[in-house]
C-alpha positions as CSV (number, residue, x, y, z in Angstrom):
1,X,-264.4,7.5,-114.9
2,X,-260.8,8.6,-115.0
3,X,-260.9,8.6,-118.8
4,X,-264.0,10.9,-118.8
5,X,-262.4,13.2,-116.2
6,X,-259.2,13.3,-118.3
7,X,-261.1,14.2,-121.4
8,X,-262.7,17.2,-119.7
9,X,-259.3,18.3,-118.1
10,X,-257.8,18.8,-121.6
11,X,-256.2,22.3,-122.0
12,X,-258.9,23.2,-124.5
13,X,-261.8,22.7,-122.1
14,X,-259.9,24.3,-119.2
15,X,-259.4,27.4,-121.4
16,X,-263.1,27.3,-122.3
17,X,-264.1,27.1,-118.7
18,X,-262.2,30.2,-117.7
19,X,-263.4,32.1,-120.8
20,X,-267.0,31.4,-119.8
21,X,-266.5,32.1,-116.1
22,X,-264.7,35.5,-116.7
23,X,-267.3,36.3,-119.3
24,X,-270.1,35.7,-116.8
25,X,-268.2,38.0,-114.3
26,X,-268.0,40.8,-116.8
27,X,-271.7,40.5,-117.5
28,X,-272.8,40.4,-113.8
29,X,-270.4,42.6,-111.9
30,X,-272.1,45.5,-110.2
31,X,-275.2,44.8,-112.2
32,X,-277.5,46.0,-109.4
33,X,-275.8,49.4,-109.4
34,X,-275.1,50.0,-113.1
35,X,-278.2,48.5,-114.8
36,X,-279.8,51.0,-117.1
37,X,-283.5,51.0,-116.3
38,X,-285.2,53.6,-118.5
39,X,-288.3,54.2,-120.7
40,X,-288.3,50.9,-122.6
41,X,-287.4,48.8,-119.6
42,X,-290.1,50.3,-117.5
43,X,-292.7,50.0,-120.3
44,X,-291.8,46.3,-120.8
45,X,-291.8,45.6,-117.0
46,X,-295.2,47.1,-116.5
47,X,-296.7,44.9,-119.3
48,X,-295.2,41.8,-117.7
49,X,-296.3,43.0,-114.2
50,X,-299.9,43.1,-115.5
51,X,-299.5,39.6,-116.9
52,X,-298.3,38.1,-113.7
53,X,-300.4,40.1,-111.2
54,X,-303.6,40.8,-113.2
55,X,-303.7,38.0,-115.7
56,X,-303.6,40.5,-118.7
57,X,-302.4,38.4,-121.6
58,X,-301.3,40.1,-124.8
59,X,-300.8,39.4,-128.5
60,X,-298.1,41.9,-129.4
61,X,-294.8,42.9,-128.0
62,X,-292.7,46.0,-127.9
63,X,-293.2,48.7,-130.5
64,X,-290.6,49.0,-133.2
65,X,-289.0,52.2,-134.6
66,X,-291.5,52.1,-137.4
67,X,-294.8,53.8,-136.6
68,X,-297.7,51.3,-136.0
69,X,-295.5,48.2,-136.3
70,X,-295.2,46.0,-133.2
71,X,-293.0,43.0,-132.5
72,X,-294.6,39.7,-131.5
73,X,-295.1,38.9,-127.8
74,X,-292.3,36.3,-127.5
75,X,-289.9,38.6,-125.6
76,X,-292.5,39.4,-122.9
77,X,-293.5,35.8,-122.4
78,X,-289.8,34.8,-122.4
79,X,-289.0,37.3,-119.6
80,X,-292.2,36.6,-117.6
81,X,-290.8,33.5,-115.7
82,X,-287.6,35.4,-114.8
83,X,-289.7,38.3,-113.4
84,X,-291.8,35.8,-111.5
85,X,-288.7,34.0,-110.0
86,X,-287.0,37.3,-109.2
87,X,-290.2,38.7,-107.5
88,X,-290.2,41.6,-110.0
89,X,-286.5,42.5,-109.8
90,X,-285.1,43.8,-113.1
91,X,-281.7,43.0,-111.8
92,X,-282.6,39.3,-111.5
93,X,-284.0,39.3,-115.1
94,X,-281.0,41.0,-116.6
95,X,-278.7,38.6,-114.7
96,X,-280.6,35.7,-116.4
97,X,-280.1,37.4,-119.8
98,X,-276.4,37.7,-118.9
99,X,-276.2,34.0,-118.4
100,X,-278.0,33.5,-121.7
101,X,-275.2,35.6,-123.2
102,X,-272.7,33.2,-121.7
103,X,-274.7,30.5,-123.4
104,X,-274.3,32.5,-126.6
105,X,-270.5,32.3,-126.1
106,X,-270.7,28.6,-125.7
107,X,-272.7,28.2,-128.9
108,X,-270.1,30.3,-130.8
109,X,-267.5,28.0,-129.5
110,X,-269.5,24.9,-130.3
111,X,-270.3,26.0,-133.9
112,X,-266.8,27.3,-134.6
113,X,-265.3,24.0,-133.3
114,X,-267.4,22.0,-135.7
115,X,-266.5,24.2,-138.7
116,X,-262.9,25.4,-138.0
117,X,-261.6,23.4,-135.0
118,X,-260.8,24.1,-131.3
119,X,-258.2,26.9,-131.7
120,X,-260.5,29.1,-133.7
121,X,-263.4,28.2,-131.4
122,X,-261.5,29.4,-128.3
123,X,-260.4,32.6,-130.0
124,X,-264.0,33.4,-131.2
125,X,-265.4,32.7,-127.7
126,X,-262.7,34.9,-126.1
127,X,-263.3,37.8,-128.4
128,X,-267.1,37.7,-128.0
129,X,-266.8,37.1,-124.2
130,X,-264.3,39.9,-123.5
131,X,-265.5,42.6,-125.9
132,X,-266.7,45.8,-124.2
133,X,-269.5,46.3,-126.6
134,X,-270.8,42.7,-126.4
135,X,-270.5,42.9,-122.6
136,X,-272.5,46.1,-122.5
137,X,-275.1,44.7,-125.0
138,X,-275.6,41.6,-122.7
139,X,-276.4,43.9,-119.8
140,X,-279.1,45.8,-121.8
141,X,-282.6,44.8,-120.6
142,X,-284.2,45.1,-124.1
143,X,-285.7,42.9,-126.7
144,X,-282.6,42.6,-129.0
145,X,-280.6,41.1,-126.0
146,X,-281.5,37.4,-126.6
147,X,-281.3,37.7,-130.4
148,X,-277.7,36.4,-130.8
149,X,-278.6,33.2,-128.8
150,X,-281.6,32.3,-130.8
151,X,-279.9,33.3,-134.0
152,X,-277.1,30.9,-133.2
153,X,-279.6,28.1,-132.6
154,X,-281.1,28.8,-136.0
155,X,-277.6,28.8,-137.6
156,X,-276.8,25.5,-135.9
157,X,-280.0,23.9,-137.2
158,X,-279.2,25.0,-140.8
159,X,-275.6,23.8,-140.4
160,X,-276.9,20.5,-139.1
161,X,-279.0,20.2,-142.3
162,X,-275.9,20.8,-144.4
163,X,-274.2,18.0,-142.5
164,X,-277.0,15.4,-142.2
165,X,-279.5,16.4,-144.9
166,X,-282.2,15.8,-142.2
167,X,-285.2,18.0,-143.2
168,X,-286.4,18.5,-139.6
169,X,-283.5,20.9,-139.1
170,X,-284.8,23.2,-141.8
171,X,-288.3,23.2,-140.2
172,X,-286.8,23.9,-136.7
173,X,-284.5,26.6,-138.2
174,X,-287.5,28.3,-139.8
175,X,-289.3,28.3,-136.5
176,X,-286.3,29.9,-134.7
177,X,-286.0,32.5,-137.4
178,X,-289.6,33.4,-136.7
179,X,-288.8,33.8,-133.0
180,X,-285.8,36.0,-134.0
181,X,-288.2,38.2,-136.0
182,X,-290.1,38.8,-132.7
183,X,-287.0,40.0,-130.9
184,X,-285.7,42.5,-133.5
185,X,-287.5,42.9,-136.8
186,X,-285.0,45.3,-138.4
187,X,-282.3,42.6,-137.9
188,X,-284.2,39.4,-138.5
189,X,-286.1,40.6,-141.5
190,X,-282.9,40.1,-143.5
191,X,-282.7,36.4,-142.3
192,X,-285.6,35.8,-144.7
193,X,-283.8,36.5,-147.9
194,X,-280.8,34.7,-146.4
195,X,-283.0,31.6,-145.9
196,X,-284.2,31.9,-149.5
197,X,-280.6,32.0,-150.8
198,X,-279.7,29.1,-148.4
199,X,-282.6,26.9,-149.7
200,X,-281.6,27.6,-153.3
201,X,-278.0,26.7,-152.5
202,X,-279.0,23.5,-150.8
203,X,-282.0,22.7,-153.1
204,X,-280.6,19.3,-154.2
205,X,-280.6,18.2,-150.6
206,X,-284.2,19.2,-149.9
207,X,-285.9,15.8,-150.3
208,X,-289.5,16.9,-150.6
209,X,-291.6,19.9,-151.5
210,X,-293.5,19.3,-148.2
211,X,-290.4,20.2,-146.3
212,X,-290.8,23.8,-147.7
213,X,-294.5,23.8,-146.8
214,X,-293.8,22.6,-143.3
215,X,-291.0,25.2,-142.9
216,X,-293.3,28.0,-143.9
217,X,-296.0,26.7,-141.5
218,X,-293.4,26.6,-138.7
219,X,-292.4,30.2,-139.5
220,X,-296.0,31.5,-139.7
221,X,-296.8,29.7,-136.4
222,X,-294.7,32.4,-134.7
223,X,-296.8,35.1,-136.4
224,X,-300.2,33.8,-135.2
225,X,-300.5,36.2,-132.2
226,X,-299.9,39.2,-134.5
227,X,-302.2,37.9,-137.2
228,X,-305.0,37.5,-134.6
229,X,-304.3,40.9,-133.2
230,X,-304.4,42.4,-136.7
231,X,-307.7,40.6,-137.3
232,X,-309.3,41.9,-134.1
233,X,-308.1,45.5,-134.7
234,X,-309.3,46.0,-138.3
235,X,-306.0,45.3,-140.0
236,X,-304.0,47.9,-138.1
237,X,-300.7,46.1,-138.3
238,X,-301.1,45.2,-142.0
239,X,-302.0,48.8,-142.8
240,X,-298.9,50.0,-141.0
241,X,-296.7,47.4,-142.7
242,X,-298.2,48.3,-146.1
243,X,-297.5,52.0,-145.5
244,X,-293.9,51.1,-144.5
245,X,-293.2,49.0,-147.6
246,X,-295.3,50.7,-150.4
247,X,-296.1,54.3,-149.5
248,X,-292.8,55.1,-147.7
249,X,-290.8,53.0,-150.2
250,X,-288.6,51.6,-147.5
251,X,-286.6,49.4,-149.8
252,X,-285.2,50.6,-153.2
253,X,-282.2,51.6,-155.2
254,X,-282.7,55.3,-154.6
255,X,-280.5,56.9,-151.8
256,X,-282.1,57.3,-148.4
257,X,-281.1,61.0,-148.5
258,X,-282.4,62.9,-151.5
259,X,-279.6,64.1,-153.8
260,X,-277.0,62.1,-152.0
261,X,-276.1,59.8,-155.0
262,X,-275.8,56.1,-155.1
263,X,-272.0,56.0,-154.7
264,X,-272.0,58.4,-151.8
265,X,-274.8,56.4,-150.1
266,X,-272.7,53.2,-150.6
267,X,-269.7,54.9,-149.1
268,X,-271.8,55.9,-146.0
269,X,-272.9,52.3,-145.6
270,X,-269.4,51.0,-145.9
271,X,-268.2,53.5,-143.2
272,X,-271.1,52.3,-141.0
273,X,-270.1,48.7,-141.5
274,X,-266.5,49.5,-140.5
275,X,-267.6,51.4,-137.4
276,X,-270.0,48.6,-136.4
277,X,-267.7,45.7,-136.9
278,X,-264.1,47.0,-136.4
279,X,-264.7,50.3,-134.6
280,X,-266.7,48.6,-131.9
281,X,-264.5,45.5,-131.7
282,X,-261.6,47.9,-131.0
283,X,-263.3,50.8,-129.3
284,X,-261.7,54.1,-128.6
285,X,-258.5,54.0,-130.7
286,X,-259.3,54.4,-134.4
287,X,-255.9,53.2,-135.6
288,X,-256.6,49.8,-133.9
289,X,-259.8,49.3,-135.9
290,X,-258.1,50.4,-139.2
291,X,-255.2,48.0,-138.5
292,X,-257.6,45.2,-137.7
293,X,-259.5,45.9,-140.9
294,X,-256.4,45.7,-143.0
295,X,-255.2,42.5,-141.3
296,X,-258.6,40.9,-141.7
297,X,-258.8,41.8,-145.4
298,X,-255.2,40.5,-146.0
299,X,-255.5,37.3,-143.9
300,X,-259.0,36.5,-145.2
301,X,-257.6,36.7,-148.8
302,X,-254.5,34.6,-147.9
303,X,-256.3,31.9,-146.0
304,X,-259.5,32.0,-148.2
305,X,-259.2,28.3,-149.2
306,X,-259.4,27.2,-145.6
307,X,-262.1,29.7,-144.6
308,X,-264.3,28.8,-147.5
309,X,-265.1,25.4,-146.2
310,X,-268.7,24.3,-146.5
311,X,-269.6,25.7,-143.1
312,X,-267.5,28.8,-143.9
313,X,-269.5,29.5,-147.1
314,X,-272.6,29.3,-145.0
315,X,-271.3,31.9,-142.5
316,X,-270.3,34.2,-145.3
317,X,-273.8,33.9,-146.7
318,X,-275.3,34.6,-143.3
319,X,-273.1,37.7,-143.0
320,X,-273.2,39.1,-146.5
321,X,-276.9,38.9,-147.5
322,X,-278.0,41.3,-144.7
323,X,-275.2,43.7,-145.5
324,X,-276.3,43.9,-149.1
325,X,-279.9,44.3,-147.9
326,X,-279.1,47.3,-145.7
327,X,-277.6,49.1,-148.8
328,X,-281.2,49.1,-150.2
329,X,-282.9,49.9,-146.9
330,X,-284.4,53.4,-146.8
331,X,-287.0,53.1,-144.0
332,X,-287.0,55.0,-140.7
333,X,-285.2,57.9,-142.5
334,X,-282.3,55.6,-143.4
335,X,-281.3,55.1,-139.7
336,X,-279.5,51.9,-139.0
337,X,-278.6,51.3,-135.3
338,X,-275.7,49.0,-134.3
339,X,-278.0,46.5,-132.6
340,X,-279.5,45.7,-136.0
341,X,-276.4,43.7,-136.6
342,X,-276.7,41.6,-133.4
343,X,-277.8,38.5,-135.4
344,X,-274.8,38.6,-137.8
345,X,-272.1,39.6,-135.3
346,X,-271.4,35.9,-134.4
347,X,-270.7,35.0,-138.0
348,X,-268.3,37.9,-138.3
349,X,-266.5,37.0,-135.1
350,X,-266.1,33.4,-136.3
351,X,-264.7,34.4,-139.7
352,X,-262.4,37.1,-138.2
353,X,-261.1,34.5,-135.7
354,X,-260.6,31.9,-138.4
355,X,-258.6,34.3,-140.6
356,X,-256.3,35.1,-137.7
357,X,-255.7,31.5,-136.6
358,X,-255.0,30.2,-140.1
359,X,-252.6,33.0,-140.8
360,X,-251.0,32.4,-137.4
361,X,-250.3,28.8,-138.4
362,X,-248.6,29.8,-141.7
363,X,-245.5,31.7,-140.7
364,X,-243.7,33.6,-138.0
365,X,-245.0,37.0,-139.2
366,X,-248.5,35.6,-138.8
367,X,-247.8,34.8,-135.1
368,X,-246.4,38.3,-134.5
369,X,-249.5,39.9,-136.1
370,X,-251.8,37.5,-134.2
371,X,-250.2,38.6,-130.9
372,X,-250.4,42.3,-131.9
373,X,-254.1,42.0,-132.7
374,X,-254.8,40.3,-129.3
375,X,-252.8,43.0,-127.5
376,X,-254.8,45.8,-129.3
377,X,-258.0,44.1,-128.5
378,X,-257.3,43.7,-124.8
379,X,-255.9,47.2,-124.4
380,X,-258.8,49.0,-126.0
381,X,-261.6,46.8,-124.5
382,X,-260.4,46.6,-120.9
383,X,-259.8,50.3,-120.8
384,X,-263.5,50.9,-121.7
385,X,-264.6,48.1,-119.3
386,X,-262.8,49.7,-116.4
387,X,-264.4,53.1,-117.1
388,X,-267.8,51.5,-117.4
389,X,-267.6,49.6,-114.1
390,X,-266.8,52.9,-112.3
391,X,-269.8,54.9,-113.5
392,X,-272.0,53.0,-115.9
393,X,-273.8,54.8,-118.7
394,X,-276.4,57.5,-118.0
395,X,-278.7,57.3,-115.0
396,X,-278.5,53.9,-113.4
397,X,-280.8,51.8,-111.4
398,X,-278.7,52.2,-108.3
399,X,-279.2,56.0,-108.5
400,X,-282.9,55.6,-109.1
401,X,-283.4,53.4,-106.1
402,X,-281.4,55.7,-103.9
403,X,-283.7,58.5,-104.8
404,X,-286.8,56.3,-104.1
405,X,-285.3,55.2,-100.8
406,X,-284.9,58.9,-99.8
407,X,-288.5,59.6,-100.6
408,X,-289.9,56.7,-98.5
409,X,-287.5,57.3,-95.6
410,X,-288.4,61.0,-95.5
411,X,-292.2,60.3,-95.8
412,X,-292.1,57.7,-93.1
413,X,-295.6,56.3,-92.4
414,X,-297.3,59.3,-94.0
415,X,-299.0,59.3,-97.4
416,X,-297.4,61.2,-100.3
417,X,-297.8,61.9,-104.0
418,X,-295.0,61.7,-106.5
419,X,-294.7,63.7,-109.8
420,X,-291.8,62.8,-112.1
421,X,-290.1,64.5,-115.1
422,X,-288.1,62.2,-117.3
423,X,-287.2,62.9,-120.9
424,X,-289.2,62.3,-123.1
425,X,-291.7,63.0,-120.3
426,X,-293.0,59.4,-120.0
427,X,-291.8,58.0,-116.7
428,X,-292.5,54.3,-117.1
429,X,-289.3,53.4,-115.3
430,X,-290.3,55.1,-112.0
431,X,-293.9,53.9,-112.3
432,X,-292.6,50.4,-112.3
433,X,-290.0,51.0,-109.6
434,X,-292.5,52.5,-107.2
435,X,-294.9,49.6,-108.0
436,X,-292.3,46.9,-107.5
437,X,-289.6,48.3,-105.2
438,X,-291.9,50.5,-103.1
439,X,-294.4,47.7,-102.5
440,X,-291.7,45.1,-101.9
441,X,-289.5,47.0,-99.5
442,X,-291.9,49.6,-98.0
443,X,-295.3,47.9,-98.4
444,X,-297.0,50.9,-100.1
445,X,-297.1,52.9,-103.2
446,X,-297.5,56.7,-103.7
447,X,-301.1,57.9,-103.3
448,X,-303.2,58.6,-106.3
449,X,-305.5,61.0,-104.4
450,X,-304.0,64.4,-103.7
451,X,-302.4,64.7,-100.3
452,X,-300.3,67.3,-98.5
453,X,-296.8,65.8,-99.1
454,X,-295.7,66.0,-102.7
455,X,-292.3,64.8,-104.0
456,X,-291.1,66.0,-107.3
457,X,-288.4,64.0,-109.0
458,X,-286.6,65.2,-112.2
459,X,-283.8,64.1,-114.5
460,X,-281.9,66.6,-116.7
461,X,-283.2,67.3,-120.2
462,X,-280.2,68.6,-122.1
463,X,-282.0,68.5,-125.5
464,X,-285.0,70.5,-124.3
465,X,-284.1,72.3,-121.0
466,X,-287.1,74.7,-121.6
467,X,-289.5,71.8,-121.0
468,X,-287.9,70.9,-117.6
469,X,-287.9,74.6,-116.7
470,X,-291.6,74.9,-117.5
471,X,-292.4,71.7,-115.5
472,X,-290.5,73.0,-112.5
473,X,-292.3,76.4,-112.7
474,X,-295.7,74.6,-112.8
475,X,-294.7,72.6,-109.7
476,X,-293.8,75.9,-107.9
477,X,-297.5,76.8,-108.3
478,X,-298.6,73.5,-106.9
479,X,-296.5,73.2,-103.8
480,X,-293.8,75.1,-101.9
481,X,-290.3,73.5,-101.5
482,X,-289.5,72.2,-98.0
483,X,-286.2,70.4,-98.7
484,X,-284.3,68.9,-101.5
485,X,-282.0,65.9,-102.3
486,X,-279.7,65.1,-105.2
487,X,-278.0,61.9,-106.2
488,X,-276.0,62.0,-109.4
489,X,-278.3,63.6,-112.0
490,X,-281.5,62.9,-110.1
491,X,-283.0,65.8,-108.2
492,X,-285.8,65.4,-105.6
493,X,-287.8,68.2,-103.9
494,X,-290.2,67.7,-101.1
495,X,-293.1,70.1,-101.3
496,X,-296.1,71.0,-99.2
497,X,-299.1,71.1,-101.5
498,X,-300.8,74.4,-101.8
499,X,-303.0,73.4,-104.8
500,X,-305.3,70.4,-104.8
501,X,-306.7,70.7,-108.3
């Protein structure tokens, strides 16, 4: 017993414990007040509400940025138990995803320790755990949120195959890649060519052709709900996918902006990669990111023999293949959002940490540079975290619930209607909040039939203020204002209805 306790009281595991605890704190602190609950979150919550309360099952998940293409339903079914346990609370669900992010940090530590040892493992866990952008990402109630966790599970399976040559890990890894594709298609699509390159690289260790067949079946098993949906709806998904690939020519060597030129397009992609990996790792101060890029390039070259171990080659493969693929991506008007890289960030963090640690071990200058990078990282990220915890980003759940509380308290036991303006004029978030929070706390929802008391709630629309002005003008013709209330950017007006049409 003492030997086991002594093993877990080693400095390595004590450091890991504190990294995980403080990472959890950063992901959960003031979550109930600062959670962003907007269009996507309300839309997803309503679908899951109908599943839990009305038994409405579904075969597809959230819509992607590509017209007519939907993700699979895994994300919704994955969240459903959390919504059930939390009695509909989006805060409880996001907290569960926050703990899943802590699990991601542990997986980064576990994988890195197997490839590069405990020092690099602790540094990689620390960087991922304390980065402002990764903290913010883990507090985002959206389908890309669980992607790093399931990606790391897939990576671990494939790495276990490299170690053991056990074919079951390829089959399980293929299944997990299929689940990743249901969480964020634009990210996980590039896992497919990565898998092809991986299998070609490891072809001598694949013992049977049946392993490939079973791996394909495991992958297509995750697509069955979408395949059935496509069959029931006259090939709607396949038609949209064909349009995306063939008609829109979403992959090709031509620049995504006509007349841009290949070299200029490549330059834009490289600037994007810098911003995504280094600019976001060291937010706010551009010189920090440029310094980190220079150090990473130099240390990676100097310590390349240690970095390019068997596991290191695999991580480089996992990182580089998608980056090459995005250079040929022309779909969605060439837009690439930072969350597209959520599945390859862990590989970058591990390689970045390994280059620093190996250089640190070489010479005194390496230790000085190592300490400088850590100081830059802490200074830039904690400054942003402090600002975030004060105000959050955009209109937060705390503000939304304060507005809803005011409406219910003002209305008392009387019936009332609610009309909401939220850019882009689809108020799924408030529809869900009145359905969940209103029924949970006040035991009623706004009336559907028209009654005397009407509450109009609006959020600012800086891109199209004329739409908000027109909406308010229309409301003036429906009811006269009795009183008003504002909290943050939310404006509520109580009106007495003069028009019942």
